[in-house]
N, C-alpha and C positions, 0 to 999 in steps of 0.2 A: 504494500500500500504506500502511496506517495506521501512523504512527510509533509505535513501542513501545520500552519500556525493556528492556535486556538485563541479565542477571546472569551473571557469569562462572561457568563450570563447569569443573572440572579435566579433564574428558573432552575438552575442545575441542581439545587439541593431540595427541590420539590418533586413530588411524584409526577411524571408526565401524564398528560391526559390520554385516555384510550384513543387509539386511532391516529395519534400523532406520529408521523414518520421520523426515523432517526435523522437528525440534522448534524452534520459534522462540526458545527460550531458549538454544540452543546456539551462536549466532554469537560468543559470548564477549566481550561488551562490557560492562564495568562502568562506569557513569557515576557517579562519585562521591564520596560522603561520606568514604570511607576515606582519601582523599588530600587532603581539604579543598576539592575542586573542587565547583562548583555542578552540581547534577544537570541532565540534559538528555535529549533523545530523539534517536534516529536512525531512519533508514528502511533496513531491510535489503534487500539485493538478492535475486534469486531464487537459491535454493540449487542445487547441482549435482544432477543426476538420478541419479548413481551414487555409489559409495563411493570414487572416486579421491581419494587423500589430497591431492595437489597442488591439484586443483580445489576440494576441500573447504576447504583452508586459504585459498585465494584468496578463497573466498566470505566467510570470516570477516574478510578485510581489505577486501573490496569494500563500502564503505558510503559514504554521503554525509550531510553534516550537514543538519539542518533549520536555518532561520535562527536566529542567535544562539547556536548550539551550538558553542563552542570547546573546553570542557573535556571530555576523554574519556580513558578509561583502559582498556587491554586487559591482562588478567592471565591467567596460566596456570601450569601445572605441567609440568616436564620429566618424562620417563619415569623418571628416577632420584629423583624426589620433590622436587628443589630448586625453590623458588618464583621466578617471574619476573613482571615487569610491564612493559608498554610504555605510555608516555604520549606523546601528541602534544605537540610542543614548539614554542613561538614565542619568539623573542628579543625581550625587552622590557626594556632597561636603564632603570633608574629615573632620573627627572629629578634626584633628589638626588645620585645617583652622577655624572651628567654635570656637575652644578654643582660638585661636589667636584673633578672632573678639571680644570675651567676654573680653579678657585681654585689648584690645585697648579701648573698651568702658569704662571699669573701670578706665583707665588711662587718660581719656580725660582732657585736660587743657582748661577750659572754658574762653572765652574772657570777657572783660568788656562790658558794654552796657550803653549808655546814657539814662537818665530818659525819660519815656513816649514816646519812639520812635516806639514801637510796631514792625511792619514789614517794616516801612518806609526806613530803612537803610539796610535791608536784613532780614535774618531769625531771628525771635524773640528768644531771649535767654531763656525765660521761656518755650516757646514751645519746643525748641530743648532739653532742659533738660528733659521735660516730655516725648518727643519722645525717647530719649536715654534710659530713665528708662524703658519705655515699650519695646524697642528693646532688652535690656539686660535681663529683668526679665519676660516678658510675651509673646513676639513674639516667635512662634514655627516654625523654618525653616523646620524641618523635615516634619511637616504637610503640609507646602506649597510645599515642594519638592515632596511629594507623590501626591499632587493634580496636579502639573504640569506634572508629569510623566505619568498621565493618557492620555496625548496627545501623539500621535505617532510622535516621534522626530528622526531626522537623522543628520548625518554630511556627507557632500559631499566634495570630494577632487577635486579641479579644478587646475590642474597643480601644485599640492603641497599646494595650499591654501585651507584650510578647512572652509566651511560655514555650520553653524547649521541652521536647518529649521524644522518646523512643517509641516506635510503633512496629511491632513484628507480628505479621499475620501468620497463622498456622496454615499448613498445607492440607490439614485434615478437614473433613467435612463437618460443618456445623460446630465450629469452636465457640466456646463461651468467652465473650469479651471480658477482660480483666484489667482494671487500672490499679497499679501498684504505686503507693506513695512512700517515699523515703522519709527519714527524719533528720535530726541534727545529732552529730556533725557529719551527716552522710550526703550521698548524691546518687544519681542514677547508676553510678558505677557499681554500687552494691548488688545490683540485680543482674549483672552480666552473665554470671554462671547459672543463674536461675532461669533465665529466659528460654534457652533451648529445652530445658526439662519440661516447661509448661507448653511451649508451642509444638513440640514433637515428642510427646511422652512415649510413643511406641518405640522410638529409637533408643530409649533409656529404660526399657523394661516395663513401661506402663501400657495403658490402653489408648488406642487412637481416639476413642470417643470421649476421653477426658482432656482433650486438647483445648488450649486457650489462644485467643488473640491477646497479645500482651501490649499494654500501653504504660510507659513509665515516664511521667512528667517530672521536670525539675521544679521544686517549690519556688514560688516568687522570692527573689533575692539569692537563689542558689544557682551555681553553675552558669548555664547560658540562658536562663530566664531573666527577664527584666527585674530590676530592683524597685520595690514600691517607693514612691516619692511623697506619700502622705500617710497619715495615721489610718488605722482601721483594717489592715490586712490580717484576717483571723481565719481559723479553720472553716468557718461557715462560708466566708467569701471565697476561700480556695476551693471548697467543695462545689460552690456554684460555678467556678471556672471549669472545674473538672467535668461537671455535668454538661456544660456547654461544649467542651472539647469532645466528649463522647458523642454528643448529638451530631456535631460536625463530621465526625468520622463515620457516621451512619449506624451507630449502635443505640437502639431504642432502650434496651435493657442490658445491664452488665453487672459484674461483681466488682467489689472493691477490697483491696488488701493494704495493710500498712502497719508500721510500728513507729513508736515515738510520735512525732507530729503526724506521721501517716496514720496512726491509730485514731487520733482525734478527727482528722479530716475524713477518714473512712466512716467513722461514726456519724459525722455531720452529713455525709452523703446518705446514710441510712435514715437519718432523722428528717432531713429536709427534702430528699429526692427519692422517697421510698417507691414511687411509682415506676422508677427506672432501675431500681436496685434488686438484683436477684438475691444477694446476700453479702455480708461482709466477713472478713477474716482478719483478726488482729494478732500479730505475733508479739507485741509488747503493749500492755495496757498501762498507760501513763499514770503517775501517782495521783492525778486529780480524780480518779475513780476511787473513792474512799469508802465504799461499802456502807454508805448512809451516814458516815461520820465526817469529822474534820480532824486535822492534826491536834486541835485543842479541845475537841468535844467528841469523845469516843462513844460508839454505840454500846449496847448492852451485850451483844454477842461476843463470847470469849475469843473465838477465832479472829473476828474483826478487830478486837482490842489488841491481840498479839500482832496482827498485821500492821496496824497503825503505829504501834510502839516501834516495830522494826523500821517502818517508813520514816518516823520522826528521827530515829537515830541515824539513818542513812542520810537524810537531808542535812542534819547537823554536821556530818563528817564530809559528805561529798557534794552538797548542793550549792556551794558557793558560786560555781560557774553560772548556774541558772539564775541566781539572784542578781548577779552583776549584769548578765545579758538582758534580763527582763526589767531592770531598773535604770541602769546607766550604760546602755549599749554604745552610745556615741563616744563616751570617754574611752571605753575598751577598744573601740574601732580604730582610733589613731595608732595604737601600738600594733594591733594585729594586721592592719592594712599596710603598715610601713615595714614590718619585719617578717620575712618568710619563716625564719627560725621561730620567732615568737608565735606565729600562727600555727606552725607545725607542733610546737610544744603544747599549745592550748588544746589542740585536737588529739594528738597522739596520747597524751596522758589519759584522756577519756577512753580511747580505743583500748589501751592497756588495762585500765581499771575494769571496764565493762566486759572485756574478753577473758579476764582471769588467766592471763598468760604472763610469763616472765620475760619473753624475748619477742617483741613484735616484729623486728626486722627478720628474725629467723634466718632462712637461707638466702636472704637478699631479695625477697619478693618485692618488686617495685610498686605493686598496686597499693602498698601502704601510703605512698605519697600522692596518689592520684587525687584523693579528696582535697588535701591542702592545696594542690596545684589548681584544681578547678575552683 
């Protein structure tokens, strides 16, 4: 089929009327100038023979690039009139930014440390020096970048706010759509090993009928999603963004999974968007679920009392990070944004504490540094 250019039409996200013939201007792909991308061409696939909405939407997504075509944009309009756009996304950190990272690592001003404290007062000085040396001299970001770019990634514009996400469709019939939300201090990188197990369970000892289409968005302010510029971004607002994203992708009903912030957002999806939610799965229930009590007012149940006592002790010992981040994040941001080692120490200490391990770097696994880099 001859390559042709497509222009987006707002009708593309609506079910076509019966009897309407396939029009090659309807697959809804805008290549272009509106976003500063170079124009290009695509080769459309054969459209569906009937007016089935799901197949029709799949046809709009089923395209392949001609050689040299990397920039592409898909735009549309929701039924309530709000504008959306989806852009294919490739990670490409500039050499200037990587050079600045190396310069900052070389210029690290190391703090003092009391004798024989190890990790008791925070990230170990000897460990951080070893990690910084590995980061500066052995860690290969370009190799990690190439690995991550094997995942199909996109950015979607929701009323001007851009959200980065991974979208991997299963090859199995009738997969269940699943949106997975990470937490802090995480990123979509946490899900890299999980995705193939979910999209192709038969290849990993499971059943084909248990397959999922997997969507992994980056939380606002994380990774390649936009940073909020005003107050009010909370789990319910993020859940609303996720519901809109899933509708744009053609999923009327879907499941949600998450831990940490992902647990609260997945819960918000179940509470506020129940008509679209098949079910939710939480791998970490945050401390704000207090079994009917609070840290200062315990319930009558003895098991709940024991849980709250342990939770109170944990917050006293380990909760400083959360209190600072939730009360004075701007002050903390100056240090973390300016010092790569400072940011890594802030995050790695939590990875170690919550992983219950003695040696995070282990055999030199470079993925430990991917989250601080992102």
